[in-house]
LUMLUM-562462 format. One record per residue (C-alpha): residue in three letters; x, y, z. Coordinates in steps of 0.001 Angstrom, whole numbers, plus 524288, in hexadecimal, padded with zeros to 5 digits. Layout:
% residues N
AlaXYZ;...
END
This chain:
% residues 391
Met19D22BFAA69C085;Pro1AF2ABE38A9CCEB;Lys1C851BE22B9D0BF;Val1C3A1BE8DD9D192;Asp1C9FCBE8AE9D1EC;Pro1C3A0BF64D9CA13;Val1C26BBFA019CBB3;Val1C354BF9E69CC08;Gln1CAB5BEF769D00F;Asp1D1CDBE6839D7B8;Phe1D49ABDE4D9CDCF;Ser1E855BC80F9D08B;Leu1F59CBBBC39D35E;Leu1F2AFBB0099CB40;Lys1F328BA2DD9D044;Pro1ED4BB9E319DD84;Gly1F7F0B9A179E6DB;Pro1F8E2B943D9F380;Ser1F9C4BA1799FAA0;Val1EEB1BAB1F9FBF8;Lys1F052BB86F9F5D4;Thr1EBB8BC4929FD1D;Asp1EA1BBCD089F14A;Pro1DBC5BCDF69ECB3;Trp1DF5FBCF2C9DE7D;Ser1E5D3BC22D9DD0F;Ser1E127BB96F9D1E4;Gly1E20ABAC1F9CCCF;Gly1D957BA4699D5A8;Gly1D34FBAFF39DB9F;Thr1D51ABBBE19E3A6;Ala1DB9DBB7359F00A;Leu1DAB7BBCB09FE00;Pro1DD94BB5DBA0B1B;Gly1D101BB097A10C0;Leu1C95CBB1F4A03E8;Pro1C7F2BA6A19FA55;Arg1D338BA67A9F0D6;Asn1CBC3BA2AA9E4CF;Asn1C1F7BACD19E094;Asn1BCA8BB3A69D519;Phe1C03BBC1ED9D7AA;Asp1C930BC2FA9CB7B;Phe1BE01BBDD09C326;Ile1B3DDBC68F9C949;Arg1BCA7BD2979C709;Leu1BDF9BCEB79B8DE;Ile1AEFABCCF99B6DB;Ala1AD78BDAE69BD7E;Ala1B77EBE0F29B454;Leu1B128BDA799A89D;Gln1A4A9BE01D9AD20;Val1AAA1BEE319AD7C;Met1B049BEBE19A034;Leu1A3C1BE73399948;Trp19B87BF1FC9A00B;His1A529BFC5899B7F;Ser1A5FDBF6B298DAC;Tyr196FBBF6F898D0D;Glu1962AC048B9917D;His1A144C0B2E98A93;Leu1A1B5C033497DD4;Asn1930EC046397CF3;Ile19102BF6219799A;Arg18310BF16B9791A;Ser17C2ABE45897617;Pro17142BDC9A97CA2;Phe17B79BD3299819A;Leu1844BBDDBC98753;Asp178F5BE5D898CDB;Gly1742BBD9D49943F;Leu181E1BD65C998E5;Met18443BE46899DDE;Asn17730BE4099A503;Ile17C4BBD8B79ACD4;Ile18A5DBDBF29AF35;Lys186CABE9C69B460;Phe1828BBE2449C0B5;Phe190C5BDD799C23D;Pro19817BEA449C28C;Gly1A6B3BE7F19C24E;Val1AB2FBF39F9CA45;Pro1A32DBF0C39D609;Ile1A76FBE2829D55E;Phe1B5F2BE6EE9D55C;Phe1B390BEF639E113;Thr1ACA9BE4949E8D8;Val1B79FBDACA9E572;Ser1C1B0BE5609E9C1;Gly1BA62BE7399F687;Phe1BAF6BD86B9F981;Leu1C8C2BD5DA9F555;Ile1D089BE28E9F7E4;Tyr1CAD0BE32AA05AD;Ala1CDB3BD533A07E0;Ser1DB8BBD6B9A0318;Tyr1DE61BE240A0C87;Asp1D71DBDBE6A1804;Arg1DFB6BCF5AA16DD;Lys1ECB4BD6CCA1644;Lys1ED2FBE51CA19DC;Asp1F9FEBE841A138C;Leu1F829BF5E8A0CFD;Lys204DBBF57CA0531;Ile201A8BE8469FF03;Tyr1F307BEBBA9FD93;Phe1F537BF8139F612;Arg20083BF20F9ED8C;Asn1F7FCBE6F99E97B;Arg1ECCBBF0309E673;Phe1F60EBF8C19DE1F;Leu1FB72BECF99D6ED;Arg1ED5ABE8309D395;Ile1E847BF5869CE80;Phe1F2EDBFE0F9C83D;Pro1FB8DBF5B09BF63;Gly1F01EBF15C9B790;Leu1E9F7BFF269B7F5;Trp1F694C05109B2DE;Ala1F7C3BFB439A7B7;Cys1EA13BFECA9A3C4;Leu1ECE2C0D519A45D;Ala1F847C0B7799AFC;Leu1EF57C04DE99131;Thr1E561C0FAB99331;Leu1EFFFC199599004;Val1F38CC128A9839E;Ser1E50FC127C97F2F;Leu1E3A3C20BE98239;Gly1EF7AC23A2979E5;Val1EB8CC1A8B96EEE;Phe1DE4FC21D896DAD;Gly1E444C2F1996E75;Tyr1DFFAC337497BA5;Leu1ED46C337598217;Asn1F28DC3DB997850;Ser1FADDC4975979BE;Thr1EF2AC51A697D6A;Ala1EB2DC48A498845;Leu1F94AC479A98D17;Gln1F87BC566D98F8E;Asp1EC52C553899771;Arg1EE9EC55DB9A608;Gln1E31FC4CCA9A853;Val1EA24C41F39A0FA;Trp1F615C42619A949;Leu1ED5FC42269B576;Trp1E601C36CB9AFD8;Ile1F209C2D8D9ADCD;Pro1F682C2D669BC04;Ser1E88CC2CAF9C069;Gln1E749C1F9C9B874;Phe1F3E1C1AB49BEB2;Thr1EEDFC1CC69CCC1;Phe1E054C1C639D0CD;Phe1D940C28469CADE;Gln1D45DC20D29BED0;Val1C742C28C99BF5D;Phe1CDBCC345A9B901;Thr1CCDEC35C89A9D8;Pro1D285C41039A298;Asp1C932C48C49995F;Val1D1C5C456E98D69;Phe1CE83C36C398F26;Arg1BFD4C38F3990E9;Ser1BD9AC3586982D9;Phe1C547C290C98357;Gly1BD70C1CD09829C;Ala1B2EBC1C9098CF9;Gly1B78FC2985992A1;Ser1C307C24D899B0C;Pro1CF79C1D0599817;Asn1CAE9C131E9A249;Gly1BE86C167A9A9DC;Ser1BDC9C0A269B17D;Leu1C988C0DD69B96E;Trp1C134C16239C2CC;Thr1C112C0A0C9CBD4;Ile1CF91C09B09CD47;Pro1CF92C15599D760;Thr1C404C0F679DE50;Glu1CA9EC029B9DF3A;Val1D773C08DA9E476;Met1CEF7C0FE89EE7C;Phe1C92AC02E49F2CF;Tyr1D74ABFDC09F49A;Thr1DA0FC09669FDA7;Phe1CD2CC087DA0481;Val1CF67BFAE9A0A06;Pro1DB4ABFDA1A12FB;Val1D4F6C0ACEA1666;Phe1C8C6C0313A1ABA;Phe1D055BF9F7A232C;Trp1D76AC055FA2984;Phe1CA04C0C73A2C9E;Ala1C3D5BFF7DA31E7;Leu1CEEBBFE3DA3B0A;Lys1CF91C0C38A3F43;Leu1C0B5C0CD1A4127;Lys1C075BFFC0A4777;Met1B4CEBFCFEA3F18;Asn1AF44BF05CA39EF;Lys1B303BEF20A2BAB;Thr1A5FBBE9DCA277F;Trp19EE8BF61EA2CE5;Leu1A91DBFEF6A26F2;Ile1A6EBBF86BA19CC;Leu198A2BFA0BA1A8C;Ile19960C07D2A1E23;Leu1A28CC0AB8A1319;Met19A20C034CA09A8;Ala18DFBC0BCCA0DEA;Leu1961CC1886A0C08;Ser19B84C140E9FF26;Tyr18DFDC10719F9BE;Gly18852C1D259FEB4;Tyr192D3C248B9F73F;Asn190C0C1C039EB48;Ile181F9C20129EB5C;Tyr18638C2E3B9EC2C;Cys18F43C2CB89E09F;Gly1844AC26279D8EA;Leu17BB1C31A59DBAA;Tyr18637C3B9F9D7F4;Arg18959C342C9CB8A;Asp17B86C358E9C638;Glu17D82C44D79C76C;Gln18C28C46AB9C423;Gly19143C399F9C076;Thr19B9BC3E829B6F7;Thr1A1AEC491A9BEC4;Ala1AF01C48D59C4C7;Val1A961C4A519D246;Phe1A141C3D8C9D041;Lys1ADA2C36719CB81;Met1B4A6C3B119D7F7;Met1A95EC36599E092;Ser1A793C29309DA05;Lys1B45AC24499D556;Asn1BA0DC20C59E24F;Leu1B902C16BE9ED67;Phe1ACABC1BC89F450;Pro1A10AC192E9EB13;Phe1A5CFC0B079E84A;Leu1AB57C07249F581;Phe19F1BBFF7B9F927;Tyr1A215BF62C9ED97;Phe1AF0DBF3809F31B;Leu1AA2BBF1A7A0146;Ile1A068BE7B19FD55;Gly1ABBEBDEB59F9DD;Thr1B2D2BE2E8A063E;Leu1A70EBDF8AA0EC5;Ile1A670BD232A08EC;Tyr1B467BCF4DA0B8B;Gln1B32BBD51FA1968;His1A9FCBCA66A1CDD;Trp1AEB8BBFDAA136F;Glu1B180BB526A1CCB;Arg1A2ECBB5C0A21EA;Ile19C2CBB757A1555;Lys1A47BBB07AA0B20;Ser19A91BA53CA0A9C;Trp19178BAEF7A044B;Tyr19A66BB02B9F8A3;Glu1A2C2BA4459F659;Gly19CB6B9BE89EC85;Arg1906ABA4449EB64;Gly193E8BAD7E9DFEE;Leu188B2BA9049D766;Tyr17E9BBAA4D9E27B;Trp182A8BB8549E478;Leu18355BBAB79D585;Ala1756CBB5909D3EF;Gly170A4BBDFD9DF35;Tyr17706BCA409D946;Ala170EDBC6E49CBBA;Leu16396BC5F79D228;Tyr16553BD2CA9D993;Phe16934BDB069CD93;Ser15F1EBD4C39C4CE;Val15439BD8699CE69;Phe15877BE5809D3C1;Ser15F5EBEAB79C797;Leu15ABEBE4159BB59;Trp14C78BE23C9BFCE;Leu1498CBECA89CA63;Gln1543ABF6199C4F1;Tyr15731BFAB39D2E4;Phe1664DBFCE39CEFE;Glu16F90BFD469C453;Pro17D71BF89B9C66F;Gly186D4C04129C885;Tyr191C1C09689D0B6;Tyr187F8C115D9D8EF;Pro17DA6C07769DC68;Asn17094C0A109E2FA;Phe16C1EC01749EEB3;Phe16806BF5F39E541;Gly174D4BF7ED9DDD4;Leu17C7DBF7779EA78;Val175D4BEA979EE3F;Ser17A26BE5A29E0B0;Val187E5BE9399E304;Ile18800BE2C49F06C;Ile1825ABD5F49EA47;Leu18C84BD6EE9DEB0;Ser19754BD7C99E83C;Gln19301BCAF69EEE2;Val1922EBC5109E129;Val1A046BC9239DE9A;Ile1A5C4BC3219EADF;Ala19DA2BB7409EA3E;Leu1A224BB4C29DC1D;Ala1B02DBB6D49E00D;Tyr1AF2DBAB4F9E965;Ser1A66BBA2459E0F9;Gly1AC7CB98D99D704;Arg1B928B9EC59DBEA;Asp1C19CB98BF9D0D9;Ile1BACCB9FF39C63C;Ser1C438BAB629C607;His1D02BBA3019C4D6;Lys1CA62B9A0E9BA99;Val1C62ABA5D59B1DA;Leu1D1A4BAF169B432;His1DCD7BA65A9B78B;Gly1E27FBB10B9C07D;Asn1E1A2BBBC19B667;Asp1DA52BC7189BD89;Ile1D767BD02F9B1DA;Ser1CC37BD72E9B7CB;Tyr1D3A8BE3A69BB25;Gly1D8DABE40B9AD42;Val1CB51BE2EB9A796;Tyr1C711BEDB69B013;Leu1D282BF64C9AC81;Tyr1D306BF45899D83;His1C4E2BF2E59998C;Met1C288C01F7998A0;Pro1CEF3C04F8990D9;Val1CA81BFA6498786;Ile1BCE7BFF8D98645;Asn1C2D0C0D1B983B7;Val1CAEAC080997892;Phe1BF0FC02049723D;Leu1B7A8C0ED597470;Glu1C29AC167F96DED;Thr1C313C0D559623D;Gly1B42BC0E6195F6F;Phe1AF4EC01C796438;Lys1A42BC07E596C68;Gly196C7C013B96A2E;Val19D52BF4DA96474;Asn198A2BE9B196CCA;Val1A3ABBE00B969E8;Thr1AD03BE9AE96FBF;Val1A98DBE4F597CCB;Leu1AFF9BD7AE979A8;Phe1BC98BDEB3975BD;Val1BC74BE6DE981D8;Val1BBB3BDA4C98A09;Leu1C612BD368982EF;Leu1CFC7BDE6F98280;Thr1CD5BBE26F99028;Met1CF70BD43E994F1;Ala1DB6ABD31298D59;Leu1E15BBDFD599324;Ala1DD0BBDB5E9A0DE;Phe1E441BCE4899F5C;Leu1F08FBD4D899A41;Ser1EF66BDE8C9A56A;Trp1EE84BD3D79AF4C;Lys1F9B2BCBF29A9DE;Ile20382BD6CE9A687;Val20019BE1089B107;Glu1F6F4BDCEF9BC01;Gln1FB4BBCF9C9BF97;Pro20A0FBD2E09C008;Ser206E3BDE759C897;Leu1FEF4BD5F69D1BD;Arg20A9FBCD519D397;Leu2111FBD87A9DA42;Lys20737BD89F9E4FE;Lys20C28BD5DC9F27F;Lys20455BCC1D9FA2F;Pro20464BCC84A08C7;Ala2065FBC045A10E5;Val1FA0CBB87FA131F;Ile1F690BB02FA1E28;His1F099BA45BA197E;
END
């Protein structure tokens, strides 16, 4: 385990207007970039990816089980939200920088997309820790707690103090491990362009080489995880850019050749989706050659590659779906941020094993995500600077 944004994720302004925006997180008619179709479904796809992560975590941590939920989880596991976020980021963030290489505007816009919403979620998380007695006088004397707070303000969200290990699912907000990875992706893009220029190397070949290296490292991490998956060393090895870079670069590679291959995707989302369903039905459900996961074997890698094509194709098929459903409200990032704090509250109040809890998790998370969008994220995004665009 898809904006994210998750990311673990790039996850913005409202009404379509006559001028084209350059920021890849503009909403209300679609994510707009010069040279790419303005109306698209990226906002809606990110929301579906965030909902997948929320439902999966609810199923796991709240221990909800029923024939219907078991069957649903057996299907949605093939649409993992985090890899979807990473692929969308690879396509859009790379496109954004490629169209206008202004580092100051680029990083300012990325900052405004990620951190205001993240800080608002942290404030609510601190309140919940206080309400349930974890942020008490003893905790406030713990050096780890005072290291944890600034780590959550920046991009070291993988760190959790021992005093919080018994809270909820074992971390105040375990999903935020994708935030540092997403920030690394942001930094990677201008560095990639610099290296390609200095090495005078074809970008496509450089992308393919980096994909191969990343997937090789991913395999190594997967083997190491089987032996020492809970150790601090493994967390340092795995919670970073390198094992997941190939997810990002799949989206980048599609964008790199967009003008030549866009006919493969535009209006063909359902064909790609049917092909993907056939693939995982045969190779996973029937032959059992792979299980979806962050560390895929060869057949799982093929599944990831096909799913990435599905994501881009659906983004450019029926391109008014996102606007009709969301009306410019990009709540995907909020869903991703708030679902684990909500799940932790239900765990702390004794609702583990109660199937109906998943409904309340969905409703409360969506409400918080909408408030976050209206009160924090959307006003922050209005501060973005948009470079001049040649039409």
